[in-house]
C-alpha atoms as one frame of an Amber mdcrd trajectory, in Angstrom:
protein
 -13.115   7.160   4.903 -10.222   4.515   5.533 -11.207   1.220   4.877 -10.047
  -1.873   7.605  -9.576  -4.067   4.785  -9.465  -4.960   1.237 -10.285  -8.076
  -0.916  -7.662  -8.459  -3.379  -8.183 -11.276  -5.219 -10.475 -12.943  -3.497
  -8.106 -12.656  -0.223  -9.465 -10.861   2.687  -6.472  -8.076   3.597  -6.842
  -6.178   7.375  -5.430  -3.231   7.141  -3.389  -1.719   9.846  -3.041   1.972
  10.258   0.074   3.142  12.337   0.769   6.279  14.332   4.247   5.843  14.788
   6.610   4.701  11.611   8.932   2.798  13.424   5.397   0.258  13.982   4.688
   0.156  10.024   6.838  -2.703   9.827   6.573  -5.263  12.178  10.312  -7.239
  11.675  12.267  -3.901  12.196  14.049  -4.009   9.168  13.694  -0.076   8.681
  11.080   3.054   8.544   8.981   2.055   5.656   5.499   3.951   4.934   3.955
   0.699   4.005   4.384  -3.199   4.487   2.575  -6.008   3.019   2.141  -9.326
   4.552   0.551 -11.688   2.046   0.726 -14.869   4.525  -0.385 -12.930   7.515
  -2.856 -10.964   4.963  -1.885  -7.856   6.323  -1.370  -4.162   4.922   0.903
  -1.844   7.454   0.580   2.244   6.653   1.642   4.819   8.173  -1.342   7.074
   9.263   0.723  10.064  10.257   0.867  12.424   7.598  -1.930  14.106   5.025
  -4.865  11.617   4.165  -3.343  11.319   0.165   0.373   9.848   1.600  -1.880
   7.292   3.706  -3.855   6.646   0.648  -1.248   6.025  -1.735   0.678   3.663
   0.248  -2.472   1.537   0.748  -2.092   1.504  -3.145   1.232   0.703  -3.309
   1.273  -2.165  -0.822  -1.844  -3.159  -2.938   0.108  -3.431  -6.039   2.916
  -5.645  -3.979  -0.118  -8.034  -2.958  -1.168  -8.098  -6.123   2.663  -8.787
  -7.681   2.511 -11.604  -5.460  -0.272 -13.245  -6.046  -0.205 -13.206 -10.283
   3.470 -13.448 -10.128   3.077 -10.895 -13.196   6.338  -9.437 -13.964   5.964
  -6.260 -14.238   4.828  -6.007 -10.348   7.943  -7.895  -9.418   9.850  -6.066
  -7.064  13.614  -7.303  -7.806  15.206  -3.848  -8.113  14.968   0.013  -6.396
  14.382   0.788 -10.209  11.439  -1.347 -10.274  10.178   0.097  -6.586  10.402
   3.400  -7.937   8.073   2.565 -10.862   5.456   0.571  -8.275   5.575   3.901
  -6.481   5.036   6.045  -9.071   1.867   4.308 -10.370   1.067   3.970  -6.647
   0.935   7.690  -6.618  -0.445   8.106 -10.210  -3.738   5.962  -9.319  -3.941
   7.844  -6.163  -4.415  11.099  -7.684  -6.688  10.102 -10.221  -9.390   8.674
  -7.677  -8.829  11.745  -5.620  -9.321  14.380  -8.561 -11.955  12.653  -9.908
 -13.867  12.603  -6.826 -13.805   8.491  -7.023 -11.819   8.130  -3.165 -13.269
  11.567  -0.866 -10.419  12.357   2.006 -12.466  14.543   3.731
């Protein structure tokens, strides 16, 4: 079951699932699988592929929000390399939770 919202460090974050990838970025800067907006307390994710990809995007965007809220340097996305590393971490998190039945995807 996909969540409608998350509580991240006491901040309620609404999750918007987009069937059209063009709707993920409300600013229309490009085609993204996910976007995070702390100010508007919203995560938007593309939900047109396998559920595993949707969860990976939710984790990825959650890490973006955590990074913004905490100012932790290792979560700071100031280069493509760091963004790719964050993506890898989100993949690992989703895979681990799914494989250990801590996150059910049925």
